[in-house]
PAZAPA-4460 file (N, C-alpha, C; in steps of 0.05 Angstrom, whole numbers, plus 32768, in hexadecimal, padded with zeros to 4 digits):
% residues 148
    n_x    n_y    n_z   ca_x   ca_y   ca_z    c_x    c_y    c_z   seq   type   mol
   8828   8923   880F   8832   8914   87FA   882A   88F5   8808     1      M     A
   8813   88E5   87F8   8812   88CE   87FF   882C   88B7   8800     2      T     A
   881E   88A4   8806   8831   888D   880A   8836   887D   87F5     3      E     A
   8820   8881   87E5   8824   8875   87C7   8830   8888   87B5     4      Q     A
   8836   889D   87B3   8843   88B8   87A7   8857   88B6   87AE     5      Q     A
   8862   88B1   87C8   887F   88A5   87D3   888E   8895   87C7     6      K     A
   886E   887B   87C6   8881   8868   87BC   8892   886B   87A4     7      K     A
   8874   8874   8790   8883   8878   8779   8897   8889   8774     8      L     A
   889C   88A3   8782   88B7   88B3   877B   88CF   88A0   8780     9      V     A
   88CA   888F   8793   88E3   8879   87A3   88ED   886A   878D    10      E     A
   88D1   885B   8780   88DC   8849   876C   88E3   8855   8755    11      V     A
   88D6   886B   8749   88DF   8875   873B   8904   887F   8739    12      A     A
   8909   8889   874D   8927   888C   8753   893A   8881   8756    13      T     A
   8931   8860   875D   8943   884C   8755   894E   8847   8742    14      E     A
   893E   884C   872C   8936   8844   8719   894B   885A   8702    15      C     A
   8958   886D   8713   896E   8887   86F8   8986   887D   86F7    16      L     A
   8984   8881   86DE   8999   8875   86CF   899C   885A   86BF    17      G     A
   897D   8857   86BB   897D   8839   86B5   897E   8841   8690    18      A     A
   8983   8836   868C   898B   883A   8663   896A   883A   8654    19      P     A
   896C   8849   8649   894F   8849   8639   8955   8835   861F    20      Y     A
   893E   8821   8623   8942   8817   8608   8928   8819   85F7    21      K     A
   8928   881E   85E0   8908   881C   85C9   88FE   8800   85D5    22      Y     A
   88E3   8807   85DC   88DC   87EB   85DA   88DD   87D8   85EC    23      G     A
   88E2   87E4   85FE   88F6   87D2   8618   88DB   87B9   861F    24      A     A
   88DF   87A5   862C   88CB   8792   8631   88CD   8789   864B    25      A     A
   88B7   877E   865A   88B6   8774   8675   88D4   8770   8681    26      Q     A
   88E4   8759   8676   88F5   874F   8675   8912   875E   8679    27      A     A
   890B   877D   866C   891C   8789   8675   891E   879B   868E    28      D     A
   8906   879A   869E   890C   87AA   86B2   8919   8792   86CD    29      I     A
   892F   87A9   86D8   8929   87BD   86E3   8941   87CC   86D7    30      P     A
   894A   87C2   86C1   8961   87CD   86AF   8962   87D8   869C    31      H     A
   8945   87DC   868B   8946   87EE   8670   892E   87F2   8676    32      A     A
   892C   880C   8674   890B   881B   866D   8909   8823   8651    33      F     A
   88ED   8825   8640   88DE   883E   8634   88D3   8850   8646    34      D     A
   88C1   885C   863D   88B9   8876   864A   88A5   886B   8658    35      C     A
   888C   885E   8645   887D   884D   8652   887F   8834   8661    36      S     A
   8892   881E   8666   8893   8809   8677   88A3   8816   868A    37      L     A
   88AF   8830   868B   88B0   883D   86A9   889A   8845   86B4    38      F     A
   8889   884C   86A7   887A   8859   86BB   8866   8840   86C2    39      T     A
   885E   882C   86B5   8851   8815   86B0   8858   8806   86CC    40      Q     A
   887F   8808   86D2   8889   87FA   86E0   8885   8803   8700    41      Y     A
   8886   8826   8703   8887   8835   8716   886D   882C   8728    42      I     A
   885B   882E   8716   8838   882C   871D   8837   880B   8724    43      Y     A
   8845   87FC   8722   883F   87E9   8720   8844   87E5   8740    44      K     A
   8854   87F3   8743   8869   87ED   875F   8855   87F9   877A    45      S     A
   8837   8806   8772   881B   880F   8781   880D   87FD   8783    46      V     A
   880F   87F3   8775   87F2   87D5   8768   87E3   87E6   8756    47      G     A
   87EF   87FA   8741   87DB   8804   872E   87DF   87FC   8711    48      V     A
   87D1   87F0   86FD   87D8   87DF   86EC   87D2   87F4   86CD    49      E     A
   87EE   87FC   86C3   87E4   880F   86B0   87EF   87FE   8696    50      L     A
   87E5   880B   8687   87E8   87FB   8667   8809   87FA   865A    51      P     A
   880E   87EE   864B   882E   87F0   8647   882C   8806   8631    52      R     A
   8821   8812   8623   881F   8829   860B   881D   8843   861A    53      S     A
   8827   885B   861B   8825   8877   861F   880A   887B   8612    54      T     A
   87FA   8879   85FE   87E6   8881   85F4   87CD   886D   8602    55      I     A
   87CE   8861   860C   87C6   884A   8613   87C7   8859   8635    56      E     A
   87E2   885E   8644   87D8   8868   865A   87CD   8883   865F    57      Q     A
   87CC   8892   8652   87C0   88AD   8646   87A9   88A8   864F    58      A     A
   879A   8893   8648   877F   888A   8654   8774   8889   866A    59      G     A
   878B   8880   867C   8788   8878   8694   8783   8891   86AF    60      V     A
   8770   8889   86C0   8772   88A1   86D8   8765   88B5   86D6    61      G     A
   8761   88C5   86E5   8751   88E1   86E5   8769   88F4   86CF    62      T     A
   8755   8903   86C2   875D   8919   86B1   8770   892A   86C1    63      I     A
   8779   893F   86C2   878A   8956   86D0   8789   8969   86BE    64      V     A
   8779   897C   86BC   8772   898C   86B6   8788   899D   86A4    65      P     A
   879E   89A3   86B6   87B1   89BA   86AF   87CB   89B0   86BE    66      D     A
   87DA   89BD   86AC   87FD   89B1   86C3   87FD   89BF   86D9    67      I     A
   87ED   89D5   86DD   87F6   89E3   86F3   87E4   89D2   870E    68      S     A
   87D4   89BE   8707   87C9   89B5   871B   87DB   8997   8719    69      N     A
   87F1   8992   8714   87FB   8978   8706   8803   8976   8728    70      V     A
   8803   8959   873C   880F   8951   8754   881C   8935   8752    71      E     A
   8830   8938   8766   8845   8919   8761   8833   8906   875A    72      V     A
   883A   88F5   8743   8832   88DC   8737   8820   88DA   8721    73      G     A
   881B   88FA   8722   8810   88FB   8708   8820   88F2   86EE    74      D     A
   8810   88ED   86D3   8828   88E9   86B7   8818   88FB   86A9    75      L     A
   882F   8901   8698   8833   8913   868B   882F   8907   866C    76      I     A
   8822   8909   865F   8821   8906   8641   882D   8917   8625    77      F     A
   8844   890C   861D   8849   892F   860A   884F   8924   85ED    78      L     A
   8843   893A   85DB   883D   8929   85B8   8867   8921   85B0    79      K     A
   887A   8933   85BB   888A   892A   85B5   888E   8928   8599    80      S     A
   88B1   8919   8592   88AE   8924   8578   88A1   8904   8562    81      T     A
   88A2   88F6   8575   889E   88DB   8569   8882   88CC   8580    82      H     A
   886E   88C5   856D   8857   88BD   8582   8845   88AC   8574    83      G     A
   8836   889D   8580   8824   888D   857B   8806   8895   857B    84      H     A
   87F2   888E   856A   87D5   88A1   8563   87C6   888E   8568    85      Y     A
   87B1   889C   8572   878F   8883   856C   877A   8897   856F    86      N     A
   8761   8897   856D   8752   88A4   856C   8749   88BB   8587    87      P     A
   874E   88B3   8597   8754   88C2   85B5   8765   88D3   85B8    88      T     A
   877A   88D2   85AB   8796   88E7   85A9   87A2   88EB   8589    89      F     A
   878D   88F3   8578   8799   88FA   8563   87B5   890B   8563    90      P     A
   87B7   8919   8573   87D2   8927   856E   87ED   8915   8575    91      E     A
   87E5   88FA   8583   87FD   88E7   858A   87FF   88F7   85A3    92      G     A
   8816   88D8   85AA   881D   88D4   85C4   883B   88CD   85C1    93      I     A
   8851   88D9   85CE   8868   88D6   85C9   887B   88C8   85DF    94      G     A
   8874   88D4   85F1   887C   88D6   8611   8866   88D8   8623    95      H     A
   8880   88C6   863D   8867   88C7   865D   887A   88D6   8663    96      A     A
   8874   88E2   867D   8887   88E7   8699   887C   88F1   86B2    97      V     A
   8884   88E1   86C4   8876   88E7   86E0   887E   88FC   86EE    98      M     A
   886C   890A   86F8   886F   8924   870E   887C   891E   8721    99      Y     A
   8896   8923   8730   889F   8920   874B   8899   8931   875A   100      I     A
   8892   8945   8757   8894   8963   876B   88AC   897A   8764   101      G     A
   88A6   898D   876E   88B6   89A2   8767   88C5   89AA   874F   102      D     A
   88B5   89A4   873F   88B1   89B2   8725   88C1   89A1   870B   103      G     A
   88C8   897B   871C   88D9   896F   8714   88D0   8951   870C   104      K     A
   88CF   894C   86F1   88C9   892F   86EA   88D8   891A   86E1   105      A     A
   88D5   8901   86E7   88E1   88E6   86E2   88DF   88D3   86C6   106      V     A
   88EC   88D3   86BA   88DC   88C2   869C   88F5   88B0   8695   107      H     A
   88F4   889E   8684   8901   8896   8670   8909   88AD   8659   108      A     A
   8920   88BB   8658   8922   88CC   8641   8939   88BD   862B   109      R     A
   892A   88C5   861B   893F   88B8   8602   8940   88D3   85E7   110      S     A
   8950   88C7   85DB   8952   88DA   85C0   8960   88C6   85A9   111      R     A
   8955   88CA   8598   894B   88B7   857D   895F   88BC   856B   112      R     A
   8977   88A6   856D   8994   88A8   8555   8997   8898   8541   113      T     A
   8982   888E   853D   897E   887D   8525   895A   8871   8518   114      G     A
   894D   887A   84FB   893C   886B   84FE   8933   884F   84F1   115      E     A
   8947   8842   84E1   8940   882D   84D8   8956   8818   84E0   116      H     A
   8958   880C   84E8   893B   8806   8500   894B   8820   8516   117      P     A
   892C   8822   8526   892E   883A   8531   8947   8831   8549   118      I     A
   8952   8847   8556   8967   8846   856E   8966   885E   8578   119      V     A
   895E   8852   859D   895D   8869   85A8   8972   8870   85CA   120      E     A
   897D   887F   85C4   898F   887D   85E1   8984   888D   85F9   121      E     A
   898B   8889   8615   897F   8899   862D   8985   888A   8643   122      G     A
   8975   8894   8657   896D   8889   8670   895C   8897   8685   123      R     A
   8958   8889   8695   8948   8891   86A4   8950   88A8   86B4   124      V     A
   8947   88C0   86B5   8952   88D9   86C2   8936   88E9   86CF   125      E     A
   8946   88FA   86DD   892D   8917   86EC   8937   8926   86D7   126      I     A
   8920   8938   86C9   8924   8951   86C6   891A   896E   86CA   127      D     A
   8916   8984   86C2   8904   8992   86CD   88E9   8993   86C4   128      D     A
   88D2   898C   86C9   88C3   8991   86B1   88B8   89A2   86A4   129      L     A
   88BD   89B4   86A3   88C0   89D0   868A   88CB   89CC   8676   130      S     A
   88DE   89BD   8678   88F8   89BB   8669   88ED   89A0   8659   131      G     A
   88E2   898B   8666   88D6   896D   8657   88C4   897F   8644   132      I     A
   88A9   898A   864F   889B   899C   8643   88A4   89A5   862C   133      I     A
   88B2   89B6   862D   88C2   89C7   8613   88CC   89B0   8603   134      E     A
   88D9   89A0   8608   88E4   898C   85EE   88D3   8975   85E9   135      R     A
   88BC   8972   85F1   88AB   895D   85E9   888D   8968   85E4   136      G     A
   888A   8987   85E5   8870   8993   85DE   8863   8989   85CA   137      K     A
   8849   898C   85C7   8839   8995   85E4   8835   897F   85F2   138      P     A
   8825   8982   860E   881B   896E   861E   87F5   8967   8614   139      V     A
   8800   8952   860E   87E5   8950   8601   87CD   893F   861C   140      V     A
   87DB   8933   8632   87C0   8928   8647   87D8   892B   8663   141      R     A
   87CA   8931   8670   87D9   8927   8690   87C2   8913   8699   142      I     A
   87C3   8904   86AE   87BA   88F6   86BB   87C5   88EC   86D6   143      T     A
   87AA   88E7   86E8   87B1   88DD   86FF   87A7   88C3   8707   144      R     A
   87B9   88B1   8702   87BD   8891   8705   87B3   888C   8728   145      P     A
   87B9   889B   873A   87B3   8894   8755   879D   88A9   8760   146      L     A
   878C   8896   876B   876E   88A1   877C   877A   88B1   8793   147      A     A
   876B   88C6   8797   8778   88D0   87AA   8758   88D7   87BE   148      H     A
***
């Protein structure tokens, strides 16, 4: 594992338990996150600037062709139940997670509890990647923002 990969995992695990906040903003760091603010924050710790939204983040880095090729630090973008759409990703992207090795990923997990206004609850946690994919499928894109 490279020093950058170690730092990503270290910073991500320091955030474990932080509450999920729908539409979290920079001022909420490190006390609350949504999934894309979380990935943006941990990547900033290694000098990589990611856009703010999941759908924009999915366009950054090298595309990883298959889940079997995933490495520590890779970002996995899922359709999920609620997502954002654009011409590049017409199927939509609703969630981002970071792979940390050994079949595990870290993410700001949430569950929608209200629609008007949107209310979600959750926290930053580590889960089995296979379980995350099963809940949020399909995988829309996998990227490697770190250069190797």
